[in-house]
Backbone and ligand atoms as CSV (ligand in chain L), in Angstrom:
chain,resi,resn,atom,element,x,y,z
A,1,UNK,N,N,70.937,-6.453,-82.326
A,1,UNK,CA,C,69.903,-7.472,-82.350
A,1,UNK,C,C,70.556,-8.829,-82.529
A,2,UNK,N,N,70.156,-9.722,-81.743
A,2,UNK,CA,C,70.738,-11.060,-81.803
A,2,UNK,C,C,69.761,-12.012,-82.467
A,3,UNK,N,N,70.247,-13.149,-82.910
A,3,UNK,CA,C,69.318,-14.105,-83.546
A,3,UNK,C,C,68.186,-14.520,-82.615
A,4,UNK,N,N,68.413,-14.491,-81.294
A,4,UNK,CA,C,67.372,-14.920,-80.352
A,4,UNK,C,C,66.137,-14.048,-80.429
A,5,UNK,N,N,66.302,-12.761,-80.733
A,5,UNK,CA,C,65.116,-11.916,-80.761
A,5,UNK,C,C,64.680,-11.545,-82.170
A,6,UNK,N,N,65.189,-12.253,-83.140
A,6,UNK,CA,C,64.695,-12.068,-84.490
A,6,UNK,C,C,63.255,-12.579,-84.515
A,7,UNK,N,N,62.367,-11.828,-85.109
A,7,UNK,CA,C,60.955,-12.211,-85.033
A,7,UNK,C,C,60.661,-13.481,-85.818
A,8,UNK,N,N,59.698,-14.196,-85.329
A,8,UNK,CA,C,59.275,-15.401,-86.037
A,8,UNK,C,C,58.678,-15.063,-87.394
A,9,UNK,N,N,57.784,-14.060,-87.465
A,9,UNK,CA,C,57.225,-13.742,-88.779
A,9,UNK,C,C,58.300,-13.130,-89.681
A,10,UNK,N,N,58.298,-13.535,-90.925
A,10,UNK,CA,C,59.294,-13.019,-91.861
A,10,UNK,C,C,59.030,-11.549,-92.123
A,11,UNK,N,N,60.099,-10.791,-92.195
A,11,UNK,CA,C,59.941,-9.395,-92.552
A,11,UNK,C,C,60.336,-9.230,-94.005
A,12,UNK,N,N,59.848,-8.177,-94.592
A,12,UNK,CA,C,60.165,-7.857,-95.974
A,12,UNK,C,C,61.679,-7.908,-96.166
A,13,UNK,N,N,62.143,-8.574,-97.229
A,13,UNK,CA,C,63.597,-8.728,-97.425
A,13,UNK,C,C,64.346,-7.399,-97.492
A,14,UNK,N,N,63.717,-6.371,-98.055
A,14,UNK,CA,C,64.425,-5.091,-98.121
A,14,UNK,C,C,64.533,-4.467,-96.735
A,15,UNK,N,N,63.516,-4.720,-95.893
A,15,UNK,CA,C,63.609,-4.230,-94.516
A,15,UNK,C,C,64.621,-5.052,-93.730
A,16,UNK,N,N,64.727,-6.329,-94.041
A,16,UNK,CA,C,65.716,-7.171,-93.368
A,16,UNK,C,C,67.123,-6.685,-93.683
A,17,UNK,N,N,67.340,-6.281,-94.920
A,17,UNK,CA,C,68.645,-5.741,-95.309
A,17,UNK,C,C,68.919,-4.440,-94.553
A,18,UNK,N,N,67.892,-3.632,-94.456
A,18,UNK,CA,C,68.029,-2.358,-93.738
A,18,UNK,C,C,68.315,-2.605,-92.252
A,19,UNK,N,N,67.651,-3.598,-91.690
A,19,UNK,CA,C,67.880,-3.942,-90.286
A,19,UNK,C,C,69.322,-4.403,-90.073
A,20,UNK,N,N,69.822,-5.189,-90.995
A,20,UNK,CA,C,71.213,-5.652,-90.888
A,20,UNK,C,C,72.174,-4.469,-90.910
A,21,UNK,N,N,71.866,-3.479,-91.729
A,21,UNK,CA,C,72.700,-2.271,-91.772
A,21,UNK,C,C,72.627,-1.517,-90.451
A,22,UNK,N,N,71.442,-1.457,-89.864
A,22,UNK,CA,C,71.280,-0.783,-88.566
A,22,UNK,C,C,72.058,-1.522,-87.477
A,23,UNK,N,N,71.990,-2.842,-87.516
A,23,UNK,CA,C,72.733,-3.647,-86.532
A,23,UNK,C,C,74.232,-3.414,-86.668
A,24,UNK,N,N,74.686,-3.322,-87.908
A,24,UNK,CA,C,76.107,-3.068,-88.158
A,24,UNK,C,C,76.500,-1.693,-87.615
A,25,UNK,N,N,75.661,-0.709,-87.850
A,25,UNK,CA,C,75.961,0.643,-87.368
A,25,UNK,C,C,76.023,0.677,-85.841
A,26,UNK,N,N,75.176,-0.101,-85.192
A,26,UNK,CA,C,75.164,-0.123,-83.718
A,26,UNK,C,C,76.500,-0.586,-83.155
A,27,UNK,N,N,77.235,-1.337,-83.924
A,27,UNK,CA,C,78.564,-1.793,-83.482
A,27,UNK,C,C,79.492,-0.599,-83.239
A,28,UNK,N,N,79.206,0.519,-83.897
A,28,UNK,CA,C,80.064,1.692,-83.789
A,28,UNK,C,C,79.586,2.693,-82.743
A,29,UNK,N,N,78.540,2.349,-82.028
A,29,UNK,CA,C,77.971,3.256,-81.035
A,29,UNK,C,C,79.020,3.807,-80.075
A,30,UNK,N,N,78.902,5.106,-79.800
A,30,UNK,CA,C,79.701,5.709,-78.734
A,30,UNK,C,C,78.758,5.934,-77.568
A,31,UNK,N,N,78.705,4.992,-76.658
A,31,UNK,CA,C,77.734,5.037,-75.565
A,31,UNK,C,C,78.375,4.621,-74.245
A,32,UNK,N,N,79.431,5.345,-73.834
A,32,UNK,CA,C,80.133,4.949,-72.607
A,32,UNK,C,C,79.318,5.200,-71.341
A,33,UNK,N,N,78.278,6.028,-71.417
A,33,UNK,CA,C,77.526,6.382,-70.208
A,33,UNK,C,C,76.337,5.461,-69.978
A,34,UNK,N,N,75.636,5.139,-71.041
A,34,UNK,CA,C,74.467,4.266,-70.884
A,34,UNK,C,C,74.756,2.823,-71.276
A,35,UNK,N,N,75.704,2.629,-72.137
A,35,UNK,CA,C,75.943,1.282,-72.657
A,35,UNK,C,C,74.860,0.848,-73.631
A,36,UNK,N,N,73.963,1.775,-73.998
A,36,UNK,CA,C,72.867,1.439,-74.912
A,36,UNK,C,C,73.349,1.701,-76.334
A,37,UNK,N,N,73.543,0.637,-77.071
A,37,UNK,CA,C,74.175,0.723,-78.387
A,37,UNK,C,C,73.108,0.600,-79.482
A,38,UNK,N,N,72.897,1.704,-80.168
A,38,UNK,CA,C,71.801,1.798,-81.133
A,38,UNK,C,C,72.347,2.108,-82.519
A,39,UNK,N,N,71.727,1.546,-83.510
A,39,UNK,CA,C,72.038,1.862,-84.897
A,39,UNK,C,C,70.761,2.126,-85.657
A,40,UNK,N,N,70.851,2.981,-86.640
A,40,UNK,CA,C,69.703,3.260,-87.506
A,40,UNK,C,C,70.172,3.224,-88.951
A,41,UNK,N,N,69.292,2.778,-89.809
A,41,UNK,CA,C,69.583,2.774,-91.241
A,41,UNK,C,C,68.394,3.374,-91.968
A,42,UNK,N,N,68.700,4.293,-92.859
A,42,UNK,CA,C,67.671,4.932,-93.684
A,42,UNK,C,C,67.832,4.445,-95.104
A,43,UNK,N,N,66.729,4.047,-95.718
A,43,UNK,CA,C,66.768,3.807,-97.160
A,43,UNK,C,C,66.197,5.060,-97.814
A,44,UNK,N,N,67.011,5.677,-98.643
A,44,UNK,CA,C,66.554,6.875,-99.323
A,44,UNK,C,C,65.712,6.485,-100.529
A,45,UNK,N,N,64.957,7.435,-101.030
A,45,UNK,CA,C,64.114,7.180,-102.196
A,45,UNK,C,C,64.956,6.760,-103.399
A,46,UNK,N,N,66.206,7.148,-103.411
A,46,UNK,CA,C,67.118,6.792,-104.497
A,46,UNK,C,C,67.683,5.381,-104.346
A,47,UNK,N,N,67.369,4.734,-103.200
A,47,UNK,CA,C,67.855,3.383,-102.965
A,47,UNK,C,C,69.095,3.312,-102.095
A,48,UNK,N,N,69.735,4.440,-101.895
A,48,UNK,CA,C,70.930,4.459,-101.048
A,48,UNK,C,C,70.546,4.126,-99.605
A,49,UNK,N,N,71.454,3.475,-98.906
A,49,UNK,CA,C,71.283,3.230,-97.472
A,49,UNK,C,C,72.298,4.076,-96.727
A,50,UNK,N,N,71.812,4.816,-95.739
A,50,UNK,CA,C,72.675,5.658,-94.908
A,50,UNK,C,C,72.452,5.247,-93.460
A,51,UNK,N,N,73.529,5.043,-92.741
A,51,UNK,CA,C,73.411,4.587,-91.363
A,51,UNK,C,C,73.902,5.642,-90.383
A,52,UNK,N,N,73.509,5.461,-89.155
A,52,UNK,CA,C,73.975,6.308,-88.072
A,52,UNK,C,C,73.963,5.514,-86.781
A,53,UNK,N,N,74.658,6.038,-85.803
A,53,UNK,CA,C,74.660,5.411,-84.489
A,53,UNK,C,C,74.562,6.491,-83.427
A,54,UNK,N,N,74.202,6.087,-82.226
A,54,UNK,CA,C,74.106,7.090,-81.164
A,54,UNK,C,C,75.506,7.498,-80.710
A,55,UNK,N,N,75.640,8.788,-80.464
A,55,UNK,CA,C,76.905,9.349,-79.969
A,55,UNK,C,C,76.566,10.117,-78.694
A,56,UNK,N,N,76.966,9.539,-77.576
A,56,UNK,CA,C,76.660,10.163,-76.296
A,56,UNK,C,C,77.683,11.238,-75.961
A,57,UNK,N,N,77.309,12.043,-74.973
A,57,UNK,CA,C,78.195,13.097,-74.499
A,57,UNK,C,C,78.093,13.125,-72.981
A,58,UNK,N,N,79.173,13.498,-72.330
A,58,UNK,CA,C,79.194,13.529,-70.872
A,58,UNK,C,C,78.127,14.470,-70.325
A,59,UNK,N,N,77.711,15.460,-71.119
A,59,UNK,CA,C,76.652,16.373,-70.685
A,59,UNK,C,C,75.271,15.735,-70.782
A,60,UNK,N,N,75.190,14.541,-71.358
A,60,UNK,CA,C,73.937,13.816,-71.611
A,60,UNK,C,C,73.038,14.552,-72.604
A,61,UNK,N,N,72.732,15.808,-72.349
A,61,UNK,CA,C,71.794,16.543,-73.187
A,61,UNK,C,C,72.280,16.716,-74.619
A,62,UNK,N,N,73.550,16.635,-74.836
A,62,UNK,CA,C,74.100,16.809,-76.186
A,62,UNK,C,C,74.207,15.492,-76.937
A,63,UNK,N,N,73.773,14.429,-76.329
A,63,UNK,CA,C,73.766,13.131,-76.999
A,63,UNK,C,C,72.887,13.187,-78.238
A,64,UNK,N,N,73.325,12.532,-79.299
A,64,UNK,CA,C,72.484,12.448,-80.501
A,64,UNK,C,C,72.126,10.983,-80.736
A,65,UNK,N,N,70.881,10.773,-81.089
A,65,UNK,CA,C,70.379,9.427,-81.343
A,65,UNK,C,C,70.860,8.922,-82.701
A,66,UNK,N,N,70.798,7.625,-82.864
A,66,UNK,CA,C,71.208,6.992,-84.119
A,66,UNK,C,C,70.380,7.483,-85.306
A,67,UNK,N,N,69.077,7.687,-85.091
A,67,UNK,CA,C,68.204,8.080,-86.191
A,67,UNK,C,C,68.571,9.466,-86.717
A,68,UNK,N,N,68.777,10.406,-85.785
A,68,UNK,CA,C,69.142,11.754,-86.221
A,68,UNK,C,C,70.560,11.784,-86.775
A,69,UNK,N,N,71.434,10.967,-86.210
A,69,UNK,CA,C,72.799,10.893,-86.745
A,69,UNK,C,C,72.761,10.417,-88.196
A,70,UNK,N,N,71.923,9.438,-88.473
A,70,UNK,CA,C,71.802,8.926,-89.847
A,70,UNK,C,C,71.230,9.995,-90.766
A,71,UNK,N,N,70.233,10.714,-90.279
A,71,UNK,CA,C,69.618,11.751,-91.112
A,71,UNK,C,C,70.610,12.871,-91.425
A,72,UNK,N,N,71.327,13.300,-90.428
A,72,UNK,CA,C,72.324,14.359,-90.639
A,72,UNK,C,C,73.372,13.887,-91.643
A,73,UNK,N,N,73.752,12.654,-91.511
A,73,UNK,CA,C,74.728,12.094,-92.458
A,73,UNK,C,C,74.157,12.050,-93.880
A,74,UNK,N,N,72.892,11.671,-93.991
A,74,UNK,CA,C,72.256,11.582,-95.315
A,74,UNK,C,C,72.200,12.949,-95.989
A,75,UNK,N,N,71.840,13.974,-95.219
A,75,UNK,CA,C,71.771,15.325,-95.790
A,75,UNK,C,C,73.173,15.797,-96.171
A,76,UNK,N,N,74.140,15.527,-95.306
A,76,UNK,CA,C,75.508,15.948,-95.605
A,76,UNK,C,C,76.033,15.262,-96.867
A,77,UNK,N,N,75.641,14.005,-97.029
A,77,UNK,CA,C,76.161,13.209,-98.137
A,77,UNK,C,C,75.408,13.446,-99.444
A,78,UNK,N,N,74.090,13.631,-99.357
A,78,UNK,CA,C,73.275,13.682,-100.581
A,78,UNK,C,C,72.512,14.987,-100.776
A,79,UNK,N,N,72.591,15.876,-99.819
A,79,UNK,CA,C,71.960,17.172,-99.989
A,79,UNK,C,C,70.600,17.279,-99.327
A,80,UNK,N,N,70.055,18.494,-99.292
A,80,UNK,CA,C,68.843,18.757,-98.519
A,80,UNK,C,C,67.561,18.201,-99.131
A,81,UNK,N,N,67.633,17.693,-100.355
A,81,UNK,CA,C,66.423,17.158,-100.984
A,81,UNK,C,C,66.228,15.668,-100.709
A,82,UNK,N,N,67.034,15.080,-99.838
A,82,UNK,CA,C,66.901,13.635,-99.586
A,82,UNK,C,C,65.496,13.315,-99.094
A,83,UNK,N,N,65.007,12.189,-99.552
A,83,UNK,CA,C,63.713,11.679,-99.086
A,83,UNK,C,C,63.926,10.274,-98.552
A,84,UNK,N,N,63.326,9.999,-97.420
A,84,UNK,CA,C,63.495,8.705,-96.761
A,84,UNK,C,C,62.325,7.803,-97.123
A,85,UNK,N,N,62.660,6.593,-97.606
A,85,UNK,CA,C,61.637,5.638,-98.015
A,85,UNK,C,C,61.392,4.568,-96.957
A,86,UNK,N,N,62.366,4.343,-96.082
A,86,UNK,CA,C,62.208,3.335,-95.026
A,86,UNK,C,C,63.269,3.559,-93.957
A,87,UNK,N,N,62.946,3.119,-92.751
A,87,UNK,CA,C,63.866,3.265,-91.607
A,87,UNK,C,C,63.917,1.944,-90.858
A,88,UNK,N,N,65.109,1.578,-90.407
A,88,UNK,CA,C,65.241,0.451,-89.480
A,88,UNK,C,C,66.093,0.906,-88.301
A,89,UNK,N,N,65.672,0.488,-87.127
A,89,UNK,CA,C,66.398,0.804,-85.893
A,89,UNK,C,C,66.721,-0.517,-85.207
A,90,UNK,N,N,67.930,-0.601,-84.683
A,90,UNK,CA,C,68.340,-1.811,-83.959
A,90,UNK,C,C,69.155,-1.396,-82.750
A,91,UNK,N,N,69.219,-2.269,-81.780
A,91,UNK,CA,C,70.159,-2.037,-80.675
A,91,UNK,C,C,70.776,-3.365,-80.289
A,92,UNK,N,N,71.901,-3.274,-79.606
A,92,UNK,CA,C,72.638,-4.467,-79.217
A,92,UNK,C,C,72.341,-4.859,-77.777
A,93,UNK,N,N,71.281,-4.254,-77.203
A,93,UNK,CA,C,70.952,-4.477,-75.806
A,93,UNK,C,C,69.707,-5.328,-75.612
A,94,UNK,N,N,69.185,-5.829,-76.721
A,94,UNK,CA,C,67.984,-6.660,-76.646
A,94,UNK,C,C,66.856,-5.944,-75.898
A,95,UNK,N,N,66.685,-4.672,-76.216
A,95,UNK,CA,C,65.683,-3.844,-75.549
A,95,UNK,C,C,64.796,-3.173,-76.588
A,96,UNK,N,N,63.593,-2.800,-76.180
A,96,UNK,CA,C,62.778,-2.010,-77.101
A,96,UNK,C,C,63.466,-0.674,-77.381
A,97,UNK,N,N,63.407,-0.209,-78.614
A,97,UNK,CA,C,63.953,1.127,-78.914
A,97,UNK,C,C,63.251,1.745,-80.112
A,98,UNK,N,N,61.980,2.076,-79.921
A,98,UNK,CA,C,61.316,2.851,-80.970
A,98,UNK,C,C,61.974,4.224,-81.054
A,99,UNK,N,N,61.927,4.865,-82.211
A,99,UNK,CA,C,62.508,6.211,-82.307
A,99,UNK,C,C,61.888,7.139,-81.266
A,100,UNK,N,N,62.720,7.971,-80.644
A,100,UNK,CA,C,62.209,8.898,-79.624
A,100,UNK,C,C,61.420,10.017,-80.302
A,101,UNK,N,N,60.734,10.793,-79.523
A,101,UNK,CA,C,59.911,11.870,-80.060
A,101,UNK,C,C,60.705,12.872,-80.879
A,102,UNK,N,N,61.886,13.232,-80.403
A,102,UNK,CA,C,62.707,14.201,-81.133
A,102,UNK,C,C,63.070,13.653,-82.510
A,103,UNK,N,N,63.455,12.417,-82.562
A,103,UNK,CA,C,63.829,11.821,-83.853
A,103,UNK,C,C,62.622,11.728,-84.780
A,104,UNK,N,N,61.477,11.412,-84.239
A,104,UNK,CA,C,60.273,11.345,-85.078
A,104,UNK,C,C,59.994,12.699,-85.728
A,105,UNK,N,N,60.091,13.758,-84.927
A,105,UNK,CA,C,59.815,15.090,-85.464
A,105,UNK,C,C,60.848,15.476,-86.512
A,106,UNK,N,N,62.110,15.139,-86.278
A,106,UNK,CA,C,63.158,15.502,-87.240
A,106,UNK,C,C,63.002,14.668,-88.518
A,107,UNK,N,N,62.697,13.396,-88.374
A,107,UNK,CA,C,62.484,12.551,-89.553
A,107,UNK,C,C,61.302,13.047,-90.385
A,108,UNK,N,N,60.300,13.625,-89.714
A,108,UNK,CA,C,59.059,14.020,-90.389
A,108,UNK,C,C,59.301,14.937,-91.584
A,109,UNK,N,N,60.355,15.714,-91.533
A,109,UNK,CA,C,60.617,16.652,-92.631
A,109,UNK,C,C,61.154,15.977,-93.880
A,110,UNK,N,N,61.603,14.740,-93.739
A,110,UNK,CA,C,62.291,14.087,-94.851
A,110,UNK,C,C,61.669,12.756,-95.259
A,111,UNK,N,N,60.670,12.301,-94.537
A,111,UNK,CA,C,60.184,10.935,-94.754
A,111,UNK,C,C,58.789,10.942,-95.367
A,112,UNK,N,N,58.527,9.937,-96.158
A,112,UNK,CA,C,57.185,9.755,-96.698
A,112,UNK,C,C,56.281,9.236,-95.585
A,113,UNK,N,N,55.047,9.733,-95.520
A,113,UNK,CA,C,54.152,9.282,-94.444
A,113,UNK,C,C,53.947,7.764,-94.423
A,114,UNK,N,N,53.986,7.146,-95.602
A,114,UNK,CA,C,53.755,5.697,-95.656
A,114,UNK,C,C,55.043,4.879,-95.544
A,115,UNK,N,N,56.170,5.535,-95.323
A,115,UNK,CA,C,57.437,4.813,-95.208
A,115,UNK,C,C,57.403,3.884,-93.998
A,116,UNK,N,N,57.791,2.629,-94.164
A,116,UNK,CA,C,57.822,1.735,-93.012
A,116,UNK,C,C,58.972,2.067,-92.073
A,117,UNK,N,N,58.685,1.982,-90.791
A,117,UNK,CA,C,59.706,2.161,-89.754
A,117,UNK,C,C,59.743,0.868,-88.942
A,118,UNK,N,N,60.889,0.244,-88.955
A,118,UNK,CA,C,61.078,-1.049,-88.277
A,118,UNK,C,C,61.910,-0.810,-87.022
A,119,UNK,N,N,61.443,-1.306,-85.890
A,119,UNK,CA,C,62.175,-1.082,-84.637
A,119,UNK,C,C,61.843,-2.185,-83.642
A,120,UNK,N,N,62.748,-2.398,-82.674
A,120,UNK,CA,C,62.454,-3.378,-81.634
A,120,UNK,C,C,61.435,-2.804,-80.660
A,121,UNK,N,N,60.328,-3.468,-80.504
A,121,UNK,CA,C,59.293,-3.071,-79.550
A,121,UNK,C,C,59.313,-4.069,-78.394
A,122,UNK,N,N,58.506,-3.799,-77.388
A,122,UNK,CA,C,58.480,-4.680,-76.223
A,122,UNK,C,C,58.090,-6.107,-76.599
A,123,UNK,N,N,57.281,-6.231,-77.639
A,123,UNK,CA,C,56.817,-7.554,-78.049
A,123,UNK,C,C,57.535,-8.070,-79.288
A,124,UNK,N,N,58.692,-7.522,-79.578
A,124,UNK,CA,C,59.463,-7.981,-80.734
A,124,UNK,C,C,59.563,-6.904,-81.793
A,125,UNK,N,N,60.112,-7.285,-82.929
A,125,UNK,CA,C,60.258,-6.308,-84.008
A,125,UNK,C,C,58.893,-5.852,-84.485
A,126,UNK,N,N,58.787,-4.563,-84.719
A,126,UNK,CA,C,57.522,-4.023,-85.210
A,126,UNK,C,C,57.809,-3.099,-86.383
A,127,UNK,N,N,56.957,-3.161,-87.374
A,127,UNK,CA,C,57.052,-2.254,-88.510
A,127,UNK,C,C,55.740,-1.509,-88.622
A,128,UNK,N,N,55.831,-0.202,-88.751
A,128,UNK,CA,C,54.616,0.583,-88.931
A,128,UNK,C,C,54.901,1.777,-89.827
A,129,UNK,N,N,53.874,2.245,-90.530
A,129,UNK,CA,C,54.067,3.434,-91.357
A,129,UNK,C,C,54.438,4.626,-90.482
A,130,UNK,N,N,55.288,5.489,-91.022
A,130,UNK,CA,C,55.730,6.637,-90.232
A,130,UNK,C,C,54.549,7.443,-89.718
A,131,UNK,N,N,53.518,7.600,-90.527
A,131,UNK,CA,C,52.374,8.418,-90.109
A,131,UNK,C,C,51.658,7.831,-88.895
A,132,UNK,N,N,51.814,6.527,-88.643
A,132,UNK,CA,C,51.255,5.934,-87.429
A,132,UNK,C,C,52.153,6.215,-86.230
A,133,UNK,N,N,53.444,6.376,-86.510
A,133,UNK,CA,C,54.409,6.615,-85.440
A,133,UNK,C,C,54.335,8.062,-84.957
A,134,UNK,N,N,54.050,8.962,-85.866
A,134,UNK,CA,C,53.931,10.391,-85.516
A,134,UNK,C,C,52.780,10.982,-86.321
A,135,UNK,N,N,51.549,10.761,-85.850
A,135,UNK,CA,C,50.388,11.171,-86.646
A,135,UNK,C,C,50.212,12.683,-86.766
A,136,UNK,N,N,50.661,13.438,-85.812
A,136,UNK,CA,C,50.438,14.885,-85.852
A,136,UNK,C,C,51.759,15.624,-85.679
A,137,UNK,N,N,52.669,15.395,-86.603
A,137,UNK,CA,C,53.955,16.083,-86.548
A,137,UNK,C,C,53.734,17.584,-86.611
A,138,UNK,N,N,54.546,18.317,-85.890
A,138,UNK,CA,C,54.482,19.766,-85.988
A,138,UNK,C,C,54.814,20.172,-87.412
A,139,UNK,N,N,54.021,21.042,-87.962
A,139,UNK,CA,C,54.238,21.522,-89.324
A,139,UNK,C,C,53.688,22.931,-89.392
A,140,UNK,N,N,54.428,23.834,-89.978
A,140,UNK,CA,C,53.980,25.222,-90.061
A,140,UNK,C,C,52.726,25.352,-90.914
A,141,UNK,N,N,52.425,24.325,-91.733
A,141,UNK,CA,C,51.243,24.392,-92.580
A,141,UNK,C,C,49.983,23.914,-91.871
A,142,UNK,N,N,50.138,23.383,-90.644
A,142,UNK,CA,C,48.960,22.885,-89.920
A,142,UNK,C,C,48.002,24.017,-89.619
A,143,UNK,N,N,46.714,23.720,-89.651
A,143,UNK,CA,C,45.717,24.724,-89.302
A,143,UNK,C,C,44.891,24.216,-88.147
L,1,ZN,ZN,ZN,65.976,9.837,-80.870
């Protein structure tokens, strides 16, 4: 994310910090096939920030998104009880990049429904509660 597309409306300072972490993570993107450089930052309920970036693969299908990379890292680092309090996604391509469907479903197991998710949308940065991003996540408890 460049200063040119930083939104005019001020974002919550803690989300701004998270966004900066996501932007930093995007610098490490392994994206030789698409050139789409994405970073994600998760704020855990404990206050820790864990980042991830997209890692592409020549097979394409084995590519992992920044959001899932961050989540896998968080579980590896802090254990399976991690809870996500906020998410920020950034890319260095000045393009919209809301979390994809796969990442939304994977995040659903670890995130609070009211956790804000900040991402570049077509009309600029957007923040919305996770439950608005994935209102009907697959869950074995659904009836
Ligand atoms: Zn994804």
